[in-house]
C-alpha atoms as an extended CHARMM CRD file, in Angstrom:
* protein
*
       107  EXT
         1         1  PHE       CA             16.5610000000       17.8600000000       -4.5490000000  PROA      1               0.0000000000
         2         2  ILE       CA             15.3510000000       16.0490000000       -7.2930000000  PROA      2               0.0000000000
         3         3  GLY       CA             16.6540000000       13.1260000000       -5.5230000000  PROA      3               0.0000000000
         4         4  LEU       CA             13.9980000000       13.4580000000       -2.6610000000  PROA      4               0.0000000000
         5         5  LEU       CA             11.3440000000       13.4810000000       -5.2620000000  PROA      5               0.0000000000
         6         6  LEU       CA             12.3470000000       10.4860000000       -6.6400000000  PROA      6               0.0000000000
         7         7  LEU       CA             12.2940000000        8.9010000000       -3.3780000000  PROA      7               0.0000000000
         8         8  LEU       CA              9.1410000000       10.0830000000       -2.9910000000  PROA      8               0.0000000000
         9         9  TYR       CA              7.5060000000        9.0920000000       -5.9150000000  PROA      9               0.0000000000
        10        10  VAL       CA              9.0430000000        5.7560000000       -5.1040000000  PROA      10              0.0000000000
        11        11  PHE       CA              7.4340000000        5.2740000000       -2.0280000000  PROA      11              0.0000000000
        12        12  VAL       CA              4.1730000000        6.0880000000       -3.4040000000  PROA      12              0.0000000000
        13        13  CYS       CA              4.4080000000        3.6150000000       -5.9770000000  PROA      13              0.0000000000
        14        14  SER       CA              5.5210000000        1.4580000000       -3.7560000000  PROA      14              0.0000000000
        15        15  LEU       CA              2.0140000000        1.4880000000       -1.3900000000  PROA      15              0.0000000000
        16        16  ASP       CA              0.2580000000        1.1850000000       -4.6880000000  PROA      16              0.0000000000
        17        17  LEU       CA              1.9670000000       -1.9380000000       -5.4420000000  PROA      17              0.0000000000
        18        18  MET       CA              1.2480000000       -3.3060000000       -1.6140000000  PROA      18              0.0000000000
        19        19  SER       CA             -2.5520000000       -2.3040000000       -1.8450000000  PROA      19              0.0000000000
        20        20  SER       CA             -2.7970000000       -4.3850000000       -5.4000000000  PROA      20              0.0000000000
        21        21  GLY       CA             -0.7480000000       -7.0720000000       -3.3310000000  PROA      21              0.0000000000
        22        22  PHE       CA             -3.4640000000       -6.7950000000       -0.9910000000  PROA      22              0.0000000000
        23        23  ARG       CA             -6.3840000000       -6.7940000000       -3.8620000000  PROA      23              0.0000000000
        24        24  LEU       CA             -4.8600000000       -9.8040000000       -5.6700000000  PROA      24              0.0000000000
        25        25  LEU       CA             -3.5720000000      -12.1690000000       -2.2540000000  PROA      25              0.0000000000
        26        26  GLY       CA             -6.7110000000      -12.2920000000       -0.3350000000  PROA      26              0.0000000000
        27        27  ALA       CA             -9.2660000000       -9.2790000000       -0.3390000000  PROA      27              0.0000000000
        28        28  LYS       CA            -12.2050000000      -11.3440000000       -0.1470000000  PROA      28              0.0000000000
        29        29  LEU       CA            -10.8270000000      -13.7160000000        2.9320000000  PROA      29              0.0000000000
        30        30  THR       CA             -9.3000000000      -10.3320000000        4.5080000000  PROA      30              0.0000000000
        31        31  GLY       CA            -12.2760000000       -7.9980000000        3.8670000000  PROA      31              0.0000000000
        32        32  GLN       CA            -14.7950000000      -10.3090000000        5.7200000000  PROA      32              0.0000000000
        33        33  THR       CA            -12.4800000000      -10.7540000000        8.5670000000  PROA      33              0.0000000000
        34        34  PHE       CA            -11.8850000000       -7.4150000000        9.3290000000  PROA      34              0.0000000000
        35        35  SER       CA            -15.4520000000       -6.2560000000        8.6520000000  PROA      35              0.0000000000
        36        36  GLU       CA            -17.4210000000       -8.9120000000       10.5070000000  PROA      36              0.0000000000
        37        37  SER       CA            -14.4160000000       -8.8320000000       13.6150000000  PROA      37              0.0000000000
        38        38  LYS       CA            -15.7330000000       -7.7110000000       16.5090000000  PROA      38              0.0000000000
        39        39  LEU       CA            -12.2110000000       -6.6750000000       17.6470000000  PROA      39              0.0000000000
        40        40  LEU       CA            -12.5480000000       -3.2870000000       15.5340000000  PROA      40              0.0000000000
        41        41  THR       CA            -15.9200000000       -2.2480000000       15.7890000000  PROA      41              0.0000000000
        42        42  ASN       CA            -14.6790000000       -1.3190000000       19.6650000000  PROA      42              0.0000000000
        43        43  PRO       CA            -12.7130000000        1.3100000000       19.8580000000  PROA      43              0.0000000000
        44        44  ILE       CA            -10.2630000000       -0.2670000000       22.2930000000  PROA      44              0.0000000000
        45        45  GLY       CA             -9.6910000000       -2.8360000000       20.1010000000  PROA      45              0.0000000000
        46        46  GLY       CA             -8.7220000000       -1.1460000000       17.4660000000  PROA      46              0.0000000000
        47        47  LEU       CA             -6.2810000000        1.1160000000       19.2150000000  PROA      47              0.0000000000
        48        48  MET       CA             -5.2420000000       -2.6600000000       20.9520000000  PROA      48              0.0000000000
        49        49  LEU       CA             -4.1810000000       -4.0420000000       17.2250000000  PROA      49              0.0000000000
        50        50  GLY       CA             -2.1920000000       -0.6750000000       16.5200000000  PROA      50              0.0000000000
        51        51  LEU       CA             -0.4040000000       -1.0080000000       19.4030000000  PROA      51              0.0000000000
        52        52  LEU       CA             -0.1250000000       -4.9400000000       18.8570000000  PROA      52              0.0000000000
        53        53  ALA       CA              0.8660000000       -4.1920000000       15.2960000000  PROA      53              0.0000000000
        54        54  THR       CA              3.6430000000       -2.0470000000       16.3140000000  PROA      54              0.0000000000
        55        55  VAL       CA              5.0680000000       -4.0960000000       18.8720000000  PROA      55              0.0000000000
        56        56  ILE       CA              5.2770000000       -6.9640000000       16.3510000000  PROA      56              0.0000000000
        57        57  VAL       CA              7.0240000000       -5.3620000000       13.5050000000  PROA      57              0.0000000000
        58        58  GLN       CA              9.0970000000       -2.4580000000       15.9210000000  PROA      58              0.0000000000
        59        59  SER       CA              8.0700000000        0.4250000000       13.7820000000  PROA      59              0.0000000000
        60        60  SER       CA              4.9320000000        2.8100000000       13.2310000000  PROA      60              0.0000000000
        61        61  SER       CA              5.1790000000        3.5220000000       10.1530000000  PROA      61              0.0000000000
        62        62  THR       CA              5.2440000000        0.2390000000        9.0120000000  PROA      62              0.0000000000
        63        63  SER       CA              2.1710000000       -0.4920000000       10.1050000000  PROA      63              0.0000000000
        64        64  THR       CA              0.8200000000        2.9320000000        9.1280000000  PROA      64              0.0000000000
        65        65  SER       CA              1.6010000000        1.8270000000        5.8850000000  PROA      65              0.0000000000
        66        66  ILE       CA              0.0440000000       -1.8260000000        5.7700000000  PROA      66              0.0000000000
        67        67  VAL       CA             -3.1230000000       -0.0550000000        6.9840000000  PROA      67              0.0000000000
        68        68  VAL       CA             -3.1770000000        2.6280000000        4.8050000000  PROA      68              0.0000000000
        69        69  SER       CA             -2.8750000000        0.0270000000        1.5820000000  PROA      69              0.0000000000
        70        70  MET       CA             -5.7490000000       -2.1880000000        3.2750000000  PROA      70              0.0000000000
        71        71  VAL       CA             -7.4550000000        1.1070000000        3.0030000000  PROA      71              0.0000000000
        72        72  SER       CA             -6.9250000000        2.1960000000       -0.1740000000  PROA      72              0.0000000000
        73        73  SER       CA             -7.9910000000       -1.4640000000       -1.3440000000  PROA      73              0.0000000000
        74        74  SER       CA            -11.0970000000       -1.0570000000        0.3220000000  PROA      74              0.0000000000
        75        75  ILE       CA            -10.6350000000       -3.6290000000        2.9380000000  PROA      75              0.0000000000
        76        76  LEU       CA            -10.6660000000       -1.5210000000        6.0210000000  PROA      76              0.0000000000
        77        77  SER       CA            -12.9490000000        0.9270000000        6.1220000000  PROA      77              0.0000000000
        78        78  VAL       CA            -11.4800000000        4.5790000000        7.2030000000  PROA      78              0.0000000000
        79        79  LYS       CA            -12.7000000000        4.7800000000       10.6040000000  PROA      79              0.0000000000
        80        80  ARG       CA            -11.6960000000        1.7100000000       11.7520000000  PROA      80              0.0000000000
        81        81  ALA       CA             -7.8520000000        2.3430000000       10.3790000000  PROA      81              0.0000000000
        82        82  ILE       CA             -7.8090000000        5.6710000000       12.2490000000  PROA      82              0.0000000000
        83        83  LEU       CA             -8.0920000000        3.5150000000       15.0900000000  PROA      83              0.0000000000
        84        84  ILE       CA             -5.6730000000        1.3030000000       14.2990000000  PROA      84              0.0000000000
        85        85  ILE       CA             -3.0920000000        4.0510000000       13.3790000000  PROA      85              0.0000000000
        86        86  MET       CA             -4.0200000000        5.6150000000       16.6680000000  PROA      86              0.0000000000
        87        87  GLY       CA             -2.8520000000        2.5790000000       18.2350000000  PROA      87              0.0000000000
        88        88  ALA       CA             -0.0370000000        2.2300000000       16.2050000000  PROA      88              0.0000000000
        89        89  ASN       CA              1.5850000000        6.2060000000       16.7930000000  PROA      89              0.0000000000
        90        90  ILE       CA              0.8620000000        5.3130000000       20.8000000000  PROA      90              0.0000000000
        91        91  GLY       CA              2.5850000000        2.1030000000       20.9960000000  PROA      91              0.0000000000
        92        92  ASN       CA              5.3140000000        3.6560000000       19.4960000000  PROA      92              0.0000000000
        93        93  SER       CA              5.3670000000        6.5670000000       22.0200000000  PROA      93              0.0000000000
        94        94  PHE       CA              4.6700000000        4.1870000000       24.7910000000  PROA      94              0.0000000000
        95        95  PHE       CA              8.0200000000        1.7610000000       23.5950000000  PROA      95              0.0000000000
        96        96  LYS       CA             10.1100000000        4.6710000000       23.0270000000  PROA      96              0.0000000000
        97        97  HSD       CA              9.5770000000        5.7620000000       26.6420000000  PROA      97              0.0000000000
        98        98  ILE       CA             10.1660000000        2.8790000000       28.0910000000  PROA      98              0.0000000000
        99        99  PHE       CA             13.1140000000        1.9500000000       26.3490000000  PROA      99              0.0000000000
       100       100  LYS       CA             14.9410000000        5.4990000000       27.1920000000  PROA      100             0.0000000000
       101       101  SER       CA             14.1680000000        4.8490000000       31.0400000000  PROA      101             0.0000000000
       102       102  LYS       CA             15.7620000000        1.6480000000       30.8980000000  PROA      102             0.0000000000
       103       103  HSD       CA             19.0300000000        3.6040000000       28.8140000000  PROA      103             0.0000000000
       104       104  ILE       CA             18.5610000000        6.2640000000       31.8720000000  PROA      104             0.0000000000
       105       105  LEU       CA             18.8950000000        3.8060000000       34.6040000000  PROA      105             0.0000000000
       106       106  SER       CA             21.6490000000        1.5480000000       33.1540000000  PROA      106             0.0000000000
       107       107  SER       CA             24.0990000000        4.2870000000       32.9840000000  PROA      107             0.0000000000
């Protein structure tokens, strides 16, 4: 039980560290890019961005953690982040079903 609490603490600290890193490395440029992006003003664009991020990193948890860190450092608004996270989860489910059906067909 204590080990689980320790791992949870390390996870929360790593999210805080990632948020600080975003603030230090390029908050101004990244913030302008995300706030002025026409892609993110469209809900479908946010979903597609989340789906694409999940495909690139092959993990919806990783892309969701990055988005949460960007919201924490005020680079991304919560409204836009929700769409990206929804896209990440849709992409994760979609590709799991594709790989599952490929495995069933090859058996």
